C-alpha positions as CSV (number, residue, x, y, z in Angstrom):
1,M,32.8,10.9,23.1
2,D,30.3,13.5,24.2
3,N,27.5,11.9,26.3
4,K,25.0,13.6,24.0
5,M,25.9,11.0,21.4
6,E,24.9,8.1,23.8
7,P,21.2,8.6,24.6
8,D,19.9,6.5,27.4
9,F,17.0,4.7,25.8
10,K,14.0,4.2,28.0
11,F,11.6,1.4,27.2
12,K,7.9,1.8,27.6
13,D,4.8,-0.1,26.4
14,A,3.7,2.6,24.0
15,A,3.3,2.8,20.3
16,T,4.8,6.1,19.4
17,V,6.9,9.0,20.7
18,H,5.9,12.6,20.7
19,S,6.9,14.8,17.8
20,T,8.3,17.3,16.8
21,P,11.7,16.8,18.6
22,S,14.1,19.6,19.2
23,F,17.7,18.9,18.1
24,N,21.0,19.2,19.8
25,N,23.9,18.6,17.5
26,G,21.7,16.6,15.2
27,L,20.1,14.5,18.0
28,P,16.7,15.0,19.7
29,N,16.6,15.5,23.4
30,E,16.8,12.4,25.5
31,E,13.3,12.7,27.0
32,E,11.8,12.8,23.5
33,L,13.5,9.5,22.5
34,V,11.2,7.0,24.1
35,P,11.2,3.8,22.1
36,T,8.0,1.8,21.6
37,L,9.3,-1.7,22.4
38,L,9.4,-3.6,25.6
39,K,12.6,-4.3,27.5
40,G,14.5,-7.2,26.1
41,S,12.6,-7.3,22.8
42,I,15.1,-5.3,20.8
43,D,18.8,-5.3,19.9
44,P,20.0,-2.2,21.7
45,V,23.0,-1.6,19.4
46,Y,20.8,-1.7,16.3
47,E,18.2,0.5,17.9
48,G,20.8,3.0,19.1
49,K,22.2,3.4,15.6
50,A,18.8,3.6,14.1
51,Q,18.0,6.5,16.4
52,V,21.1,8.3,15.4
53,L,20.3,7.9,11.7
54,N,16.7,9.0,12.2
55,S,17.9,12.1,14.0
56,A,20.3,12.9,11.2
57,I,17.5,12.6,8.6
58,Q,15.3,14.8,10.8
59,D,18.1,17.4,11.1
60,I,18.5,17.5,7.3
61,G,14.7,18.0,6.9
62,M,12.4,17.7,4.0
63,G,14.1,18.6,0.8
64,R,14.6,17.9,-2.9
65,Y,15.5,14.3,-2.5
66,Q,12.4,13.5,-0.4
67,W,10.2,15.3,-2.8
68,Q,11.6,13.3,-5.7
69,L,10.9,10.2,-3.7
70,F,7.4,11.5,-3.1
71,I,6.8,11.4,-6.8
72,V,8.5,8.2,-7.8
73,V,7.1,6.4,-4.7
74,G,3.6,7.9,-4.6
75,G,3.2,8.8,-8.2
76,F,4.4,5.5,-9.4
77,G,4.3,2.9,-6.6
78,W,1.0,3.9,-4.9
79,A,-0.6,4.5,-8.3
80,S,0.5,1.1,-9.6
81,D,-0.9,-0.6,-6.5
82,N,-4.4,0.5,-7.4
83,L,-4.1,0.9,-11.2
84,W,-3.6,-2.8,-12.1
85,P,-6.4,-4.3,-10.0
86,I,-8.6,-1.7,-11.5
87,V,-7.3,-2.7,-15.0
88,T,-8.4,-6.3,-14.3
89,S,-11.9,-5.3,-13.2
90,L,-12.3,-3.0,-16.3
91,I,-11.3,-5.7,-18.8
92,L,-13.3,-8.5,-17.2
93,P,-16.6,-7.8,-19.0
94,A,-14.8,-7.7,-22.4
95,I,-12.8,-10.8,-21.7
96,K,-16.0,-12.6,-20.6
97,K,-17.7,-11.7,-23.8
98,E,-14.8,-12.7,-26.0
99,F,-13.7,-16.0,-24.4
100,S,-16.9,-17.1,-22.7
101,P,-15.2,-18.7,-19.7
102,S,-17.3,-20.9,-17.5
103,K,-15.9,-19.2,-14.4
104,P,-15.0,-15.5,-15.1
105,P,-13.9,-14.7,-11.5
106,L,-10.9,-17.0,-12.1
107,L,-9.2,-13.9,-13.7
108,S,-9.5,-12.1,-10.4
109,L,-8.3,-15.2,-8.5
110,S,-5.2,-15.4,-10.6
111,Q,-4.5,-11.7,-10.0
112,N,-4.9,-12.1,-6.2
113,I,-2.6,-15.1,-6.1
114,G,0.1,-13.0,-7.9
115,L,-0.5,-10.1,-5.5
116,L,0.0,-12.5,-2.5
117,V,3.2,-13.9,-4.0
118,G,4.5,-10.4,-4.7
119,A,3.7,-9.1,-1.2
120,I,5.5,-12.0,0.4
121,F,8.5,-12.2,-1.9
122,W,9.3,-8.4,-2.3
123,G,8.2,-7.5,1.3
124,F,10.6,-9.9,2.9
125,G,13.1,-10.1,0.1
126,C,14.0,-6.4,0.1
127,D,15.6,-7.0,3.6
128,L,17.8,-9.6,2.0
129,F,18.9,-8.1,-1.3
130,G,18.2,-4.5,-0.6
131,R,15.5,-1.9,-1.5
132,R,17.1,-0.6,-4.8
133,W,16.6,-3.7,-6.9
134,A,13.1,-4.4,-5.6
135,F,12.2,-0.7,-6.1
136,N,13.0,-0.9,-9.8
137,L,12.1,-4.5,-10.6
138,T,8.5,-4.4,-9.3
139,I,7.2,-1.9,-11.9
140,G,9.5,-3.4,-14.6
141,I,8.0,-6.8,-14.2
142,T,4.5,-5.3,-14.2
143,S,5.1,-3.5,-17.5
144,V,6.6,-6.5,-19.3
145,F,3.8,-8.9,-18.5
146,G,1.1,-6.2,-18.9
147,L,2.3,-5.7,-22.5
148,I,2.6,-9.4,-23.2
149,A,-1.0,-9.9,-21.9
150,A,-2.4,-7.8,-24.7
151,G,-1.7,-10.7,-27.1
152,S,-3.4,-13.3,-25.0
153,P,-5.1,-15.9,-27.2
154,S,-7.3,-17.4,-24.5
155,F,-8.8,-16.9,-21.1
156,A,-6.1,-19.2,-19.5
157,A,-3.4,-17.1,-21.1
158,I,-4.7,-13.7,-19.8
159,G,-5.1,-15.4,-16.4
160,C,-1.5,-16.5,-16.3
161,F,-0.2,-13.1,-17.4
162,A,-2.5,-11.4,-14.8
163,A,-0.8,-13.5,-12.1
164,L,2.6,-12.6,-13.4
165,W,2.1,-8.8,-13.6
166,S,0.5,-8.9,-10.2
167,V,3.7,-10.4,-8.7
168,G,5.3,-7.0,-9.5
169,V,2.3,-5.0,-8.4
170,G,2.2,-6.9,-5.0
171,G,5.6,-5.5,-4.1
172,N,5.0,-1.9,-4.6
173,L,3.6,-0.8,-1.3
174,P,5.8,-3.0,1.0
175,V,9.0,-1.9,-0.7
176,D,8.0,1.7,-1.5
177,S,6.6,2.5,1.9
178,A,9.8,1.2,3.5
179,I,12.0,3.4,1.3
180,F,9.9,6.5,1.8
181,L,9.6,6.1,5.6
182,E,13.3,5.5,6.0
183,F,14.2,8.8,4.3
184,L,11.2,10.8,5.6
185,P,11.7,13.2,8.5
186,G,9.3,12.6,11.4
187,S,7.9,16.1,11.1
188,H,6.6,15.2,7.6
189,Q,5.1,11.8,8.4
190,Y,1.6,13.1,7.4
191,L,2.8,12.8,3.8
192,L,2.2,9.1,4.1
193,T,-1.5,9.8,4.1
194,V,-1.3,12.3,1.3
195,L,0.3,9.7,-0.9
196,S,-3.1,8.1,-1.3
197,V,-4.0,10.9,-3.6
198,F,-2.0,9.1,-6.2
199,W,-3.8,5.9,-5.4
200,A,-7.1,7.6,-6.1
201,F,-5.8,9.3,-9.2
202,A,-4.8,6.0,-10.7
203,Q,-8.4,4.8,-10.6
204,L,-9.4,8.0,-12.5
205,L,-6.6,7.6,-15.0
206,A,-7.5,4.0,-15.7
207,N,-11.1,4.9,-16.3
208,L,-10.3,7.9,-18.5
209,V,-8.1,5.7,-20.7
210,A,-10.6,2.8,-20.7
211,W,-13.5,5.1,-21.7
212,P,-12.6,5.6,-25.3
213,L,-10.8,2.3,-25.8
214,L,-13.3,-0.1,-24.1
215,G,-16.3,2.2,-24.5
216,Y,-16.1,2.2,-28.4
217,H,-14.2,-1.0,-29.2
218,T,-15.9,-3.6,-27.0
219,C,-18.8,-5.9,-27.6
220,Q,-22.0,-4.6,-26.1
221,E,-23.4,-6.3,-23.1
222,T,-26.5,-7.3,-25.1
223,A,-24.5,-8.7,-28.1
224,K,-25.0,-12.3,-28.9
225,T,-21.7,-12.9,-30.6
226,C,-18.3,-11.3,-30.0
227,T,-15.3,-11.6,-32.2
228,R,-11.7,-10.6,-31.6
229,S,-11.8,-7.7,-34.1
230,E,-15.0,-6.4,-32.5
231,N,-13.6,-6.6,-29.0
232,F,-10.0,-5.3,-29.5
233,G,-10.4,-2.4,-27.1
234,W,-9.3,-4.3,-24.0
235,R,-6.0,-5.2,-25.9
236,W,-5.3,-1.6,-26.8
237,F,-6.0,-0.8,-23.1
238,M,-3.5,-3.3,-21.9
239,I,-0.9,-1.9,-24.3
240,A,-1.6,1.6,-23.0
241,M,-1.3,0.5,-19.4
242,G,1.8,-1.6,-20.1
243,L,3.5,1.4,-21.8
244,L,2.6,3.6,-18.9
245,A,4.3,1.2,-16.5
246,M,7.3,1.0,-18.8
247,I,7.7,4.8,-18.7
248,M,7.5,4.7,-14.9
249,F,10.2,2.0,-14.9
250,C,12.5,4.0,-17.2
251,C,12.0,7.2,-15.1
252,R,13.0,5.2,-11.9
253,F,15.9,3.4,-13.4
254,F,17.4,6.1,-15.7
255,L,16.3,9.5,-14.4
256,F,16.3,9.0,-10.6
257,T,19.1,7.9,-8.4
258,L,17.8,5.9,-5.5
259,Y,20.3,5.5,-2.6
260,E,20.1,2.4,-0.5
261,S,18.4,3.0,2.8
262,P,20.9,4.0,5.5
263,K,19.3,1.8,8.1
264,Y,19.4,-1.2,5.7
265,L,23.1,-0.6,5.1
266,M,23.7,-0.2,8.9
267,G,21.9,-3.5,9.5
268,R,24.2,-5.2,7.0
269,G,27.3,-3.9,8.9
270,K,28.0,-1.1,6.4
271,D,28.1,1.8,8.7
272,E,30.4,3.8,6.5
273,E,28.1,3.5,3.5
274,A,25.1,4.5,5.7
275,V,26.9,7.7,6.7
276,R,27.9,8.4,3.1
277,V,24.2,8.1,2.0
278,V,23.1,10.5,4.7
279,H,25.7,13.1,3.6
280,E,24.7,12.6,0.0
281,V,21.0,13.3,0.8
282,A,22.1,16.4,2.7
283,R,24.1,17.6,-0.3
284,I,21.1,17.1,-2.7
285,N,18.9,19.0,-0.2
286,G,21.5,21.8,0.0
287,K,22.1,21.1,3.6
288,T,25.0,19.7,5.8
289,T,25.0,17.1,8.5
290,N,27.2,16.5,11.5
291,L,26.8,12.7,11.3
292,T,30.1,10.9,11.4
293,L,31.1,7.2,11.4
294,S,32.1,7.5,15.0
295,D,28.6,8.4,15.9
296,L,27.5,4.9,14.9
297,E,30.6,3.0,16.0
298,V,30.3,4.4,19.6
299,F,27.5,1.9,20.2
300,N,29.8,-1.0,19.4
301,Q,32.0,0.0,22.3
302,A,29.5,-1.0,25.0
303,G,30.4,-4.6,24.7
304,Q,27.0,-5.5,23.3
305,Q,26.0,-7.1,20.0
306,G,27.7,-5.4,17.1
307,V,25.9,-4.5,13.9
308,D,28.3,-6.2,11.5
309,A,27.9,-8.9,8.9
310,S,27.7,-11.7,11.5
311,A,25.2,-9.8,13.6
312,A,23.1,-9.2,10.5
313,L,23.2,-12.9,9.7
314,K,22.1,-13.6,13.3
315,R,19.1,-11.3,12.9
316,K,18.2,-13.0,9.6
317,L,18.2,-16.3,11.4
318,E,16.1,-14.8,14.2
319,K,13.5,-13.8,11.5
320,V,13.3,-17.4,10.5
321,N,12.7,-18.3,14.1
322,L,9.8,-15.8,14.2
323,T,11.5,-13.5,16.7
324,H,10.2,-10.4,15.0
325,L,6.8,-11.9,14.6
326,R,6.7,-12.7,18.3
327,A,7.7,-9.1,19.1
328,L,4.5,-8.0,17.6
329,F,2.7,-9.9,20.4
330,A,5.2,-9.2,23.2
331,S,2.6,-7.8,25.6
332,P,-1.2,-8.1,25.9
333,T,-1.6,-4.6,24.5
334,L,0.7,-5.2,21.5
335,A,-0.9,-8.6,20.8
336,W,-4.4,-7.0,20.9
337,S,-3.3,-4.2,18.6
338,T,-1.5,-6.5,16.1
339,S,-4.4,-9.0,16.0
340,L,-7.0,-6.3,15.4
341,I,-5.1,-4.5,12.6
342,I,-4.4,-7.9,10.8
343,L,-8.1,-8.8,11.1
344,I,-9.1,-5.3,9.8
345,W,-6.8,-5.7,6.8
346,A,-8.2,-9.2,6.2
347,F,-11.9,-8.1,6.3
348,I,-11.1,-5.3,3.9
349,G,-9.0,-7.6,1.8
350,L,-12.1,-9.7,1.2
351,G,-14.7,-7.0,1.0
352,F,-13.0,-4.6,-1.3
353,P,-12.1,-7.0,-4.3
354,L,-15.4,-8.9,-3.8
355,Y,-17.3,-5.8,-4.7
356,N,-14.9,-3.6,-6.7
357,A,-13.7,-6.4,-9.0
358,F,-17.3,-6.9,-10.2
359,L,-18.4,-3.3,-10.2
360,P,-18.3,-2.8,-14.0
361,Y,-20.3,-6.1,-14.3
362,I,-22.9,-4.9,-11.7
363,Q,-23.1,-1.5,-13.4
364,A,-23.6,-3.1,-16.8
365,T,-26.2,-5.7,-15.8
366,R,-28.1,-3.3,-13.6
367,G,-27.9,-0.7,-16.3
368,S,-29.4,-3.1,-18.8
369,K,-32.4,-3.5,-16.5
370,F,-32.7,0.3,-16.4
371,G,-32.4,0.5,-20.2
372,D,-29.0,2.2,-20.3
373,G,-26.5,-0.7,-20.0
374,S,-24.3,0.2,-23.0
375,T,-20.5,-0.2,-22.6
376,Y,-20.1,3.5,-23.1
377,I,-22.5,4.4,-20.2
378,T,-20.8,1.8,-18.0
379,F,-17.3,3.4,-18.4
380,R,-18.7,6.9,-18.2
381,N,-20.2,6.0,-14.8
382,S,-17.0,4.3,-13.7
383,T,-15.1,7.5,-14.5
384,I,-17.5,9.6,-12.6
385,I,-17.1,7.3,-9.6
386,A,-13.3,7.5,-9.9
387,V,-13.3,11.3,-9.7
388,L,-14.8,11.2,-6.2
389,G,-11.8,9.2,-5.0
390,I,-9.3,12.1,-5.2
391,P,-11.1,14.5,-2.8
392,G,-11.7,11.5,-0.6
393,A,-8.0,11.0,-0.1
394,L,-7.5,14.7,0.6
395,V,-10.3,14.7,3.2
396,G,-8.7,11.7,4.8
397,G,-5.5,13.6,5.2
398,A,-7.4,16.4,7.0
399,L,-9.5,14.2,9.3
400,V,-6.6,12.4,10.8
401,E,-5.3,15.6,12.4
402,I,-8.6,16.5,14.1
403,P,-8.2,16.5,18.0
404,R,-10.0,13.7,19.8
405,F,-10.8,12.1,16.4
406,G,-7.5,11.4,14.8
407,R,-6.6,8.2,12.9
408,K,-8.9,5.9,14.8
409,G,-12.0,8.1,14.4
410,A,-11.4,8.7,10.7
411,L,-10.7,5.1,10.0
412,A,-13.7,3.8,12.0
413,L,-16.2,6.2,10.5
414,S,-15.0,5.9,6.9
415,T,-14.8,2.1,7.0
416,A,-18.3,1.7,8.5
417,L,-19.8,4.3,6.1
418,T,-18.2,2.5,3.2
419,G,-20.2,-0.6,4.1
420,V,-23.4,1.4,4.7
421,F,-23.2,3.0,1.2
422,L,-22.7,-0.5,-0.3
423,Y,-26.0,-1.6,1.3
424,C,-27.7,1.6,0.1
425,S,-26.7,0.8,-3.5
426,T,-29.1,-2.3,-3.4
427,T,-32.0,0.1,-3.0
428,A,-31.3,1.9,-6.3
429,V,-34.3,1.8,-8.7
430,T,-32.7,4.0,-11.4
431,S,-29.3,4.0,-13.0
432,N,-28.6,7.5,-11.6
433,A,-29.4,6.4,-8.1
434,L,-27.0,3.5,-8.4
435,L,-24.3,5.8,-9.7
436,G,-24.9,8.2,-6.8
437,W,-24.5,5.4,-4.1
438,N,-21.4,4.1,-5.9
439,C,-19.9,7.6,-5.8
440,A,-20.5,7.9,-2.1
441,Y,-19.0,4.5,-1.6
442,N,-15.8,5.4,-3.5
443,F,-15.5,8.7,-1.7
444,M,-15.6,7.0,1.7
445,S,-13.4,4.0,0.7
446,N,-10.7,6.4,-0.4
447,I,-10.8,8.2,3.0
448,M,-10.5,4.7,4.6
449,Y,-7.5,3.6,2.5
450,A,-5.7,7.0,3.0
451,V,-6.0,6.6,6.8
452,L,-5.3,2.8,6.8
453,Y,-2.1,3.1,4.8
454,A,-0.8,5.8,7.2
455,Y,-2.0,4.2,10.5
456,T,-0.7,0.7,9.9
457,P,3.1,1.4,9.7
458,E,2.8,4.0,12.5
459,I,1.8,1.5,15.1
460,F,4.7,-0.8,14.4
461,A,8.2,0.0,15.7
462,T,11.0,0.4,13.2
463,K,12.7,-2.9,14.2
464,D,9.5,-4.9,13.5
465,R,7.7,-2.7,11.0
466,G,8.6,-4.8,8.0
467,T,7.3,-7.9,9.7
468,G,4.1,-6.1,10.8
469,N,3.5,-4.6,7.3
470,A,4.1,-8.0,5.7
471,S,1.7,-9.7,8.1
472,T,-1.1,-7.2,7.3
473,A,-0.4,-7.4,3.6
474,T,-0.4,-11.2,3.6
475,A,-3.7,-11.3,5.5
476,N,-5.1,-8.8,3.0
477,R,-4.0,-10.8,0.0
478,V,-5.0,-14.2,1.4
479,F,-8.5,-13.0,2.0
480,G,-8.4,-11.3,-1.4
481,I,-7.9,-14.7,-3.0
482,M,-11.1,-15.8,-1.3
483,A,-13.1,-13.1,-3.0
484,P,-13.3,-14.5,-6.5
485,I,-13.8,-18.0,-5.1
486,I,-16.9,-16.8,-3.3
487,A,-18.0,-15.0,-6.4
488,I,-17.7,-18.2,-8.5
489,Y,-20.3,-19.9,-6.3
490,A,-22.4,-16.8,-5.6
491,N,-25.2,-15.7,-7.8
492,L,-24.0,-12.4,-9.3
493,E,-27.4,-11.7,-10.6
494,T,-28.4,-10.9,-7.0
495,S,-26.9,-8.5,-4.6
496,A,-25.0,-11.2,-2.7
497,P,-21.5,-9.8,-3.3
498,V,-22.7,-6.4,-2.1
499,Y,-24.2,-7.7,1.1
500,V,-21.1,-9.7,2.0
501,S,-18.8,-6.7,1.3
502,G,-21.0,-4.3,3.2
503,A,-21.0,-6.5,6.3
504,L,-17.2,-6.9,6.2
505,F,-16.6,-3.2,6.0
506,I,-19.0,-2.4,8.8
507,A,-17.4,-5.1,11.0
508,A,-13.9,-3.7,10.2
509,G,-15.2,-0.2,11.3
510,F,-16.3,-1.5,14.7
511,L,-13.0,-3.3,15.2
512,T,-11.1,-0.1,14.5
513,V,-12.8,1.5,17.6
514,L,-11.2,-1.2,19.7
515,L,-7.6,-0.4,18.6
516,P,-5.5,0.6,21.6
517,F,-3.1,3.1,19.9
518,E,-3.8,6.6,18.5
519,P,-0.8,8.0,16.7
520,R,-2.2,11.5,16.0
521,G,0.3,14.1,17.1
522,K,3.1,11.6,17.6
523,A,6.0,10.3,15.5
524,S,6.7,6.7,14.9
525,L,9.9,5.4,16.4
């Protein structure tokens, strides 16, 4: 076998390798293949084969298959991740008027519990039963329970269904991001940031649909009584969102052929199938690839651990023994980086739902004091706020490529300013002023999320990326569960939720400055 097919991997304590690699027979030059993990913290056979597969995908380039993934992942997965929490926040005032629950934030609590279960189950589960089933089932589960929720006879029922549809929603980003990254050439890694446009668009779409349904078919904030017939708008809204999710599911399941990730197949000892998938992607893109089965099997000839079924089982047992989790803390620098990013996700996980889940309520009650608290005005303002999210995501994609600013600068600035604008909203003395500050908040928060969703997987190496993403997602969801609990005992007639949220965002912004790795201009391993 040609020595070019057996790169000598050098281990360094770094987070990324430089892009864009030049290719020689489908492989990047040796000096550009510098893994990010420390010596002894990685299975060299698995890593070697992963490098070959990554090189083959890069050689094929960005084509039709990846652009289709961009739509079904970003247009569906990223959008659903934001759409359904927004749905819960939009229907909360109407549900509160109809059912008169003693603790309305319990609806958000049930949602966040479902999101936590979904993130853990689908995030780790896709490594056991594959990406394809998880990819399709997440939106399918969301659509079914979203539709059923429209017939909820009580507050307890809608809370249960919110938890169930959120189990599906919680798996969208962990599963979809893994699929997209594993088929994405390193030269197009910036598209991970651009995907947040769909995340922002989902907020706008939800508000546009809610405006006529909830705006005209919901009991007014000042109404003393509220019957089911007078308050049917939120049920029509749930039907509309459930049907939208069902259409997404049908498009994924019937119109798009998702191939199992080559690296997942390789990790299960199915090298031949992994090679076949790479060739199939090349065919769809109108390209050819020189990858052969022998290119992967050559690594088994070194007398090291083979990537077969038994080796895969061993790695599964290692995961149970927290081997991959320990790898995230293998050196002081890695431990510092991992701890900070988990803490940042946790702070945002508490701050974002604490404020955003009660934004319509705050808009309505504040508007009432200003003399314009109608349901129509509330949803009109929410729609205006949502519009600002789309340019925010695009600006985030541009900021991350600024020299000497990069991901860290964009994330730190946008996160801190998100908190600042929340504080500014407490100074509003008119409805228009409150609307303006909320627009600024949403603009900056969408920049923040666009950068955060791109930065997080970039600082984890491929071997431990799933564990790293699952850790940050779990921290985010656990703290998200705390948000409605705090709201239950906080006085929502004051600005308490705003002050808490603002402080958390500002603190997360300062923590971002302390992160040790800057991935700008580099490609994740």
